[in-house]
C-alpha positions in Angstrom: -14.4 5.0 -13.1 -16.6 4.1 -16.0 -16.2 0.8 -17.5 -15.7 2.2 -20.8 -12.7 4.2 -19.6 -11.1 1.2 -17.8 -11.4 -0.7 -21.3 -9.7 2.1 -23.2 -7.0 2.4 -20.5 -6.4 -1.4 -20.7 -6.4 -1.2 -24.4 -3.8 1.7 -24.2 -1.5 -0.1 -21.9 -1.5 -3.6 -24.0 -0.8 -1.4 -27.2 2.0 0.1 -25.4 3.6 -3.1 -24.0 3.3 -4.6 -27.6 5.0 -1.5 -29.3 7.9 -1.8 -26.7 8.2 -5.5 -27.2 8.3 -4.6 -31.2 11.1 -1.9 -30.5 13.0 -4.3 -28.4 12.8 -7.0 -31.2 14.0 -4.6 -33.8 16.9 -3.6 -31.7 17.9 -7.1 -30.9 18.0 -7.6 -34.4 19.9 -4.6 -35.5 22.4 -5.4 -32.8 22.7 -9.0 -34.0 23.1 -8.0 -37.7 26.0 -5.7 -37.0 29.6 -7.1 -37.7 31.5 -7.6 -34.3 34.2 -4.9 -33.5 37.7 -6.3 -33.3 38.9 -6.1 -29.7 41.4 -3.5 -28.7 44.4 -4.5 -26.8 44.2 -3.4 -23.1 47.2 -1.2 -23.3 45.5 0.9 -26.0 42.3 1.4 -24.2 44.4 2.3 -21.1 46.1 5.0 -23.7 42.9 6.3 -24.8 41.4 6.7 -21.4 44.6 8.6 -20.1 45.1 10.6 -23.1 42.5 13.3 -22.2 44.3 13.7 -18.7 47.5 14.4 -20.3 49.2 11.1 -19.6 51.2 9.7 -22.5 52.3 6.5 -21.2 51.8 4.2 -18.2 55.1 2.7 -16.6 55.1 -1.1 -16.7 54.5 -2.9 -13.3 57.6 -3.6 -11.5 58.0 -6.9 -9.5 57.9 -6.6 -5.8 61.5 -8.4 -5.2 63.8 -5.7 -3.8 61.2 -2.9 -3.1 61.0 -1.4 0.4 57.9 0.0 2.0 55.5 -0.5 4.5 55.6 -4.4 4.4 59.3 -4.1 5.6 58.3 -1.8 8.5 59.6 1.5 6.7 57.0 4.2 5.7 57.3 5.7 2.2 58.0 9.4 2.6 55.7 11.8 0.4 58.6 12.7 -1.9 59.3 9.2 -3.0 55.8 8.6 -4.2 55.3 8.7 -8.0 52.2 9.3 -10.2 51.0 6.5 -12.5 51.7 8.2 -15.7 54.1 10.8 -17.4 52.2 14.1 -17.9 52.4 15.8 -21.2 54.7 18.9 -21.0 
């Protein structure tokens, strides 16, 4: 390759790197200038994620005391299993 073409190619690459670095600086400045959003409680995030699936609410977790299952040597029948939420009618 001709030395002149190598010089042009190197110059183009360097300009590309400089432009990319400048864009990164702009993005970093814009992100730091934005006000922080208040965090949403986990319950709201779960509800928002499950809403498109037609699930309105999730049952609260139950304690393991008094539950029977594979740990006690009993297998759970398919009819006894429950879904994680309540489907919308």
